[in-house]
C-alpha positions in Angstrom: 48.2 -16.4 35.6 46.3 -19.0 33.7 44.9 -18.2 30.4 41.8 -18.0 31.0 42.4 -14.8 33.2 44.9 -13.4 30.3 41.4 -13.0 27.9 39.8 -11.7 30.5 42.9 -9.8 30.8 43.0 -9.0 27.2 39.2 -7.7 26.6 39.2 -5.7 29.0 42.0 -3.8 28.0 40.4 -3.5 24.7 36.8 -2.4 25.9 38.3 0.2 28.1 40.7 1.8 25.8 39.7 5.4 26.6 40.7 5.2 30.2 43.6 6.8 31.8 47.1 5.1 32.1 46.2 2.0 35.5 48.8 1.6 38.1 50.0 -1.6 38.7 51.6 -3.9 41.5 55.5 -2.6 42.2 54.1 1.0 40.5 54.6 -0.3 37.2 52.4 1.3 34.2 50.7 0.2 31.6 49.9 2.4 28.9 47.7 2.1 25.8 49.6 0.4 23.1 49.7 1.1 19.7 47.4 -0.3 17.1 49.6 -2.5 15.3 50.9 -4.0 18.6 47.6 -4.9 19.7 46.5 -6.5 16.4 49.6 -8.5 16.0 49.3 -9.6 19.9 45.8 -10.4 19.2 46.1 -12.4 16.0 48.8 -14.8 18.2 46.2 -15.0 21.2 43.9 -16.1 19.1 45.8 -19.0 17.1 47.1 -20.2 21.2 43.6 -19.6 23.0 40.7 -20.5 20.4 39.2 -23.4 22.0 39.4 -21.5 25.1 37.7 -18.5 24.1 35.2 -20.7 22.3 34.5 -22.5 26.2 35.2 -19.3 27.6 32.5 -17.6 25.3 30.0 -19.8 26.4 30.4 -19.0 30.4 30.0 -15.6 29.3 27.3 -15.1 27.0 27.2 -11.6 26.9 23.6 -10.1 26.3 21.5 -8.7 23.1 22.4 -5.0 24.7 25.9 -5.6 26.1 27.1 -7.2 22.6 26.3 -3.8 20.6 28.0 -1.8 23.7 30.8 -3.7 22.9 30.8 -3.8 19.3 30.6 -0.1 19.3 33.5 0.3 21.6 35.8 -1.8 20.2 35.1 0.1 16.6 36.1 3.3 18.8 38.7 2.1 20.5 40.8 0.3 17.5 40.5 2.4 14.1 42.7 -0.1 12.2 41.2 -3.0 13.9 39.6 -5.3 11.2 36.2 -6.9 11.5 37.8 -10.2 11.2 39.4 -9.1 14.8 36.1 -8.0 16.3 34.1 -11.2 14.9 36.2 -14.0 15.5 38.5 -13.2 18.1 36.0 -11.3 20.3 33.8 -14.1 19.4 31.0 -11.1 18.8 29.0 -12.3 15.3 26.8 -9.9 13.3 25.6 -12.3 10.5 24.1 -9.9 7.8 22.7 -13.2 5.7 20.8 -15.0 8.8 19.0 -18.0 7.4 15.6 -18.1 8.7 14.6 -21.7 6.5 16.7 -24.3 4.4 15.4 -26.7 2.0 16.7 -28.5 -0.9 18.2 -26.6 -3.5 17.5 -23.3 -1.5 17.0 -21.0 1.5 15.3 -17.8 2.7 17.6 -15.2 4.2 16.9 -12.5 6.5 17.6 -9.7 4.0 15.0 -11.0 1.8 12.6 -11.2 4.7 13.6 -7.5 5.6 13.2 -6.8 1.6 9.9 -8.2 1.5 8.4 -6.6 4.7 10.2 -3.3 3.5 8.1 -4.0 0.2 4.4 -4.6 2.6 5.1 -1.1 3.9 5.6 0.8 0.9 2.8 -0.7 -0.5 0.3 0.0 2.9 1.8 0.9 6.0 -1.4 -0.4 8.2 -0.8 -3.6 6.6 2.7 -4.3 8.3 2.2 -4.0 12.6 4.2 -2.7 14.7 7.1 -5.4 16.3 6.2 -5.2 19.6 2.4 -6.4 18.3 2.1 -10.3 18.4 0.2 -10.1 14.6 3.9 -9.0 13.7 5.3 -12.3 14.4 2.1 -14.0 12.9 2.9 -11.9 9.7 6.4 -12.8 9.7 5.9 -16.3 9.9 3.4 -16.2 7.1 6.0 -14.4 5.1 8.5 -16.9 5.8 6.4 -19.5 4.6 5.1 -17.8 1.6 8.7 -17.4 0.8 9.3 -21.0 0.8 6.6 -22.2 -1.4 7.4 -19.9 -3.8 11.2 -20.8 -4.0 9.5 -24.4 -4.1 7.7 -23.9 -7.4 10.4 -22.1 -8.5 12.8 -24.9 -8.2 9.9 -27.4 -9.4 9.4 -25.4 -13.2 13.6 -25.3 -13.3 13.0 -29.3 -12.9 10.8 -29.5 -15.4 11.6 -27.2 -17.8 8.7 -24.7 -17.5 9.9 -21.1 -18.2 8.9 -17.7 -18.2 10.7 -15.2 -21.3 11.8 -11.9 -20.9 9.3 -11.1 -23.6 6.2 -12.4 -21.4 7.6 -10.3 -18.4 7.6 -7.4 -20.8 4.5 -8.0 -22.3 3.0 -8.5 -18.9 4.2 -5.2 -17.7 2.7 -3.5 -20.7 -0.2 -4.1 -19.7 0.2 -3.0 -16.5 1.6 0.6 -17.8 -2.0 0.2 -19.7 -3.8 1.2 -16.6 -2.6 4.2 -16.4 -2.4 7.6 -18.2 1.2 7.2 -19.7 4.6 5.4 -18.9 5.7 8.4 -16.6 2.8 7.9 -14.2 3.4 4.3 -13.8 7.2 5.2 -13.8 5.9 7.7 -10.7 3.8 5.5 -8.9 6.1 2.6 -8.7 8.8 5.3 -7.6 6.1 6.7 -4.6 6.0 3.2 -3.5 9.8 2.5 -3.6 9.1 -0.1 -6.2 12.3 -0.8 -8.6 11.9 -2.0 -11.8 14.3 -4.9 -11.0 11.8 -5.6 -8.0 9.0 -5.5 -10.4 10.2 -7.6 -13.3 10.8 -10.2 -10.6 8.3 -10.2 -9.0 6.1 -10.3 -12.3 8.6 -13.3 -13.9 7.6 -14.8 -10.4 3.9 -14.4 -10.4 3.7 -15.8 -14.4 5.8 -18.9 -13.4 3.3 -19.5 -10.6 0.5 -19.7 -13.1 2.4 -21.5 -15.7 3.0 -24.3 -13.0 -0.5 -24.1 -11.7 -1.6 -24.5 -15.5 0.0 -27.7 -14.9 -0.4 -29.1 -12.1 -4.3 -28.8 -12.6 -4.4 -29.8 -16.5 -6.4 -32.8 -16.1 -9.3 -31.2 -13.9 -12.6 -30.8 -15.2 -16.3 -30.3 -14.5 -18.7 -32.0 -16.3 -22.6 -31.0 -16.8 -23.7 -33.5 -14.3 -21.9 -32.3 -11.6 -23.0 -29.0 -12.5 -26.9 -30.1 -12.8 -26.1 -31.7 -9.4 -25.2 -29.1 -6.9 -27.7 -26.6 -9.1 -30.5 -29.1 -7.6 -29.0 -29.4 -4.0 -28.5 -25.4 -3.7 -31.4 -24.1 -5.7 -33.4 -22.9 -3.0 -30.6 -21.6 -0.9 -28.2 -20.1 -3.8 -30.7 -19.2 -7.1 -33.7 -17.9 -5.8 -34.0 -14.0 -6.0 -35.4 -12.5 -3.4 -38.3 -9.3 -3.7 -37.0 -6.5 -5.9 -38.0 -2.7 -6.4 -36.3 -0.5 -8.8 -36.4 2.9 -7.5 -35.0 6.7 -8.3 -34.8 9.1 -5.4 -34.1 12.8 -4.6 -32.1 13.6 -1.8 -31.2 16.2 0.3 -28.4 15.8 2.6 -28.2 17.5 6.0 -25.2 20.2 5.4 -23.4 19.7 8.6 -20.4 21.8 8.8 -17.4 20.2 9.9 -16.5 19.8 13.5 -20.5 20.4 14.3 -23.5 17.7 14.8 -26.9 18.2 13.1 -29.0 20.3 14.7 -32.7 21.5 14.4 -31.2 24.7 12.1 -29.6 22.7 9.9 -33.1 20.1 9.2 -34.8 23.3 8.9 -32.6 23.9 6.1 -33.0 20.7 3.6 -36.4 20.7 5.4 -37.5 23.8 3.1 -35.8 22.5 -0.1 -37.4 19.4 -0.1 -40.7 20.8 0.9 -40.1 22.9 -2.3 -39.0 20.4 -5.0 -42.3 18.0 -3.3 -44.4 20.7 -4.5 -42.7 21.0 -7.9 -43.8 17.6 -8.1 -47.2 17.7 -7.4 -48.1 20.6 -9.9 -46.6 18.7 -12.3 -42.6 18.9 -12.9 -40.6 15.5 -14.4 -39.0 13.8 -11.6 -36.0 13.2 -13.0 -35.4 16.3 -14.3 -35.8 17.3 -10.7 -33.7 14.8 -9.3 -30.9 15.9 -12.1 -31.0 20.1 -11.1 -31.6 19.4 -6.9 -30.4 16.0 -5.9 -27.3 15.5 -3.8 -27.0 12.1 -4.6 -23.9 12.5 -7.0 -23.7 8.8 -8.0 -28.1 8.8 -9.1 -28.7 12.4 -10.2 -27.2 12.9 -13.8 -29.3 9.6 -14.3 -32.3 10.8 -13.2 -32.3 9.5 -9.8 -32.4 6.2 -11.0 -30.3 3.4 -8.1 -31.9 0.3 -10.1 -33.0 -2.5 -8.2 -32.4 -2.9 -4.6 -33.5 -6.4 -2.0 -34.2 -5.2 1.7 -31.3 -5.3 3.8 -29.6 -3.2 1.1 -30.3 0.3 2.4 -31.3 1.9 5.4 -34.8 1.1 7.0 -36.3 4.0 6.7 -35.8 4.1 3.3 -36.3 0.7 2.6 -40.2 0.7 4.0 -40.8 4.0 2.3 -39.6 2.1 -1.1 -41.3 -1.3 -0.9 -44.3 0.4 0.7 -45.1 1.6 -3.3 -46.7 0.6 -6.1 -45.5 1.0 -9.6 -45.4 4.4 -10.7 -45.8 5.5 -6.9 -43.9 8.7 -5.8 -43.1 8.6 -1.8 -43.9 11.0 0.5 -40.7 12.9 2.7 -38.6 10.1 3.7 -36.0 11.0 6.7 -32.6 8.9 7.2 -29.5 9.8 8.4 -28.3 10.6 5.1 -30.8 13.6 4.7 -34.5 13.6 2.9 -36.0 11.7 -0.1 -38.6 11.6 -2.1 -38.6 8.3 -3.9 -40.0 7.1 -7.2 -41.2 3.3 -7.8 -39.5 2.6 -11.1 -40.6 -1.4 -11.2 -41.4 -4.4 -9.0 -39.9 -8.0 -9.6 -41.5 -10.6 -7.7 -39.2 -13.5 -6.0 -38.2 -16.0 -8.0 -35.3 -18.6 -8.8 -32.8 -18.6 -11.5 -33.3 -21.1 -14.8 -30.4 -23.7 -14.6 -29.4 -22.8 -17.8 -29.0 -19.5 -16.8 -26.4 -20.1 -13.8 -25.1 -23.1 -15.5 -21.7 -21.5 -16.9 -21.0 -19.5 -13.4 -21.6 -22.9 -11.1 -19.2 -24.9 -13.7 -16.4 -22.6 -13.2 -16.9 -22.5 -9.4 -16.5 -25.9 -9.1 -13.7 -26.0 -11.7 -12.2 -23.8 -9.5 -12.7 -25.6 -6.2 -11.5 -28.6 -8.0 -8.5 -27.3 -9.0 -7.7 -25.4 -5.5 -8.0 -28.9 -3.9 -5.4 -30.4 -6.4 -3.5 -27.5 -6.1 -2.8 -28.0 -2.6 -2.0 -31.5 -2.8 0.1 -30.7 -4.9 2.0 -27.9 -2.6 2.1 -30.0 -0.1 3.5 -33.1 -2.0 6.7 -30.6 -2.6 6.7 -29.3 0.8 6.8 -32.7 1.3 9.9 -34.0 -0.1 11.8 -30.1 0.5 13.5 -31.2 3.6 12.6 -28.1 5.4 14.4 -27.3 8.3 13.3 -23.9 9.8 17.1 -22.6 11.4 15.8 -20.0 13.5 12.8 -19.1 16.2 11.3 -18.1 13.8 9.0 -21.6 12.9 6.7 -21.7 9.9 3.6 -24.0 10.1 4.4 -26.0 6.5 5.7 -28.6 8.6 2.7 -28.9 11.4 -0.4 -31.3 10.9 -2.6 -30.3 8.1 -6.2 -29.5 8.8 -6.8 -26.2 6.7 -5.5 -25.6 2.7 -2.6 -23.2 2.1 -3.8 -20.2 0.6 -1.7 -20.0 -2.3 -4.3 -17.9 -4.1 -6.8 -15.7 -3.6 -10.2 -16.7 -4.8 -13.7 -16.4 -2.7 -16.0 -19.7 -3.0 -18.4 -19.3 -0.9 -21.0 -19.2 -3.2 -21.6 -20.2 -6.6 -23.9 -16.9 -7.7 
């Protein structure tokens, strides 16, 4: 019998350790060997047959499910077997530090990816699709690239002596705590979201470091008054024209629809009776604001006498909009029905369309243009360190950092769609 047959025979005995003794030729009985004997013989076999095992393993590659089953069977079979024997001698690997990407000065491991996925799930379970959903793969690709860029920025900071002190981290966390009723409430929130203090500190430090690198990379960016005025002149009619507006107050009586039911005539009749009573009081001279405070079901505006401020066309439901814009200043509408209930509306002030003056929007424009320029410079900076990093995606999960660049890297969340 040659070496390959010996290997298959040895493996079969390990995988089927719990079978009854097998009768062989010449009525010879082969019994289960002791753990020590199996271990010693396995080690000796490994030394002699390492190359043959590697070739055999390539020829008889098992499916993923098969590997798992064999690992479990072998572990149960020989409790004294070491992990070395299982993974090296049998050629069954379980890499708990799988590397998804490598680059100069670092790598991204499976544990890091798993930690961030778990973090996202704890933050908002709905943000992580099911693993069977194609969007899950997209999420993991984006996450992989984000971690790579984050680490490259950290490496750049280290090379250029850009640091974040412990005090800066502590101060930033203290500012976060101020958003809560107490430090205990803050710590409870962390616990509920399964965020450890160590993880929080790492993330705060990383964010502060990125902010410092961003500031350094974009330090020379500026916007002149000439740039701002040019932008205003080119976009005045489209961006800085304020449409007709009307300032109104209202009294709302909602349709009181019980849970599980639909709007019906009886419910509408009940609401109509209430709004008619209020309308009669107004006609008898009652103060609109006082009636709004007393009767209106709009809890946001009722304390302010029904005042909802200025509205433009398109901001409210059509029925409300028509009633409001048809009024003259000081006039009170008839009863208006919307999907919310019955309204009585009062026009407090009207404002004709007008163009905002340059001085009124100058600072906003400059801030907008500066942000755009900084993002452009930042994008170039990030790509420059990406290009020099020698990134290699070392698994089937491939990010997009090495693909042709047609769109910007989203390294910061900023809306730059308008300078209004």
